[in-house]
N, C-alpha and C positions, 0 to 999 in steps of 0.2 A: 801139235802133238809130237813127241820125240820117243824113239825106242830105248834111248839111254841117256845118260848125263851129258856126254860129249855132244850128242845130237841136239839135245835141249839148249846147251850153250850157244850152238850154232843158230838155232831158231831164235834165241834171245838177242843175239847180235844182228840179226837179219830183220826181224819182224817185231810189231808192236804185240805185246803180251799183256793181258789183263790180270792174270793170276798164274802162279807157278805152284802146281800140285805134284809132289813127289813122295815116294817112300823114302825113308832114310837110309835103309840098307838095300843097296843095289849092287849088282854085278858090274864089272867093267872098270874098276879102279877109282871111281869117284862116288862118294856117298852123297846122300841127299842134302846133308849139312853142308858139304863142299859145294854142291850145286847152289844151295841158297846163297852161300857166301858170294860166289861168282855172280849170280843174278843180281844180287843186291849192289855189287860194285858197277854193274851195267844199268841198273835202274834202282835207285835208292827207295823209291816209294812203291816197288812192285810188292804186292801182297803175296806171301808165301806160306803155304800149307803143306806140312809135312805128316806123313802117316807112318805108324810102325806098330809092330806087335811085340817089340823087345823093350822091356822096361829100362835096361841099361842104356839103350839109344835115347830114350826119353830123358833119363837123368842126364846124359851127356849134353843133350840139346839144351835143356833148361839151364845147366850149369855155365854153358857158353853164353848164355844171354843173347841168342841170335836175333831175337825179335820176330821170330816167326810163330805162326799158330801151329800147334800139334793136335792130331786127331788119332787116338789110340785105337788099334785094331782089337777085336772085330768091331766094325761099325756097320749101321744100317745104311742103306742108300739115302734115306730121308735125312739122317744125321749129316752125311756128306753134303747133300744138297742144301741143307740149312746153314752149315758152315761156309760153304762157297757163297751162298747169297749174302750172308752177313758180311763176309770179308769184301765182297765187291761192292756191296752198298756202302761200306765204310771207307772205300779206298778213294784217295784224292782224285785219281783219273775218272772215277765213276762220277764224281759230283761236278767235274769240269765238263765231262761229255754231256752230262744233262743239261748244263747250262748252255752249251754251244749247239744243242740240238743234234749232236752226233748220233 
């Protein structure tokens, strides 16, 4: 868990992460889209889930072809849980961990 995008990058560089979940619009000079790009450079197969309530941010994300999943706000906790479960179940790391008994 990180309080902002630069802190998240530090976590991604230091630790193994199963999924990146971020809002698209964030304070501090780095957007969730930029964070997703940085994360994907560090770990190409990392599942990335971005959330937003801003339609223009969704349009921008889909136009860029980022390869990330989007969850539009407002959403219910069970919707978030289902999406995270789906993404982790489909992630290559999840299937490798299951095979290795991790």
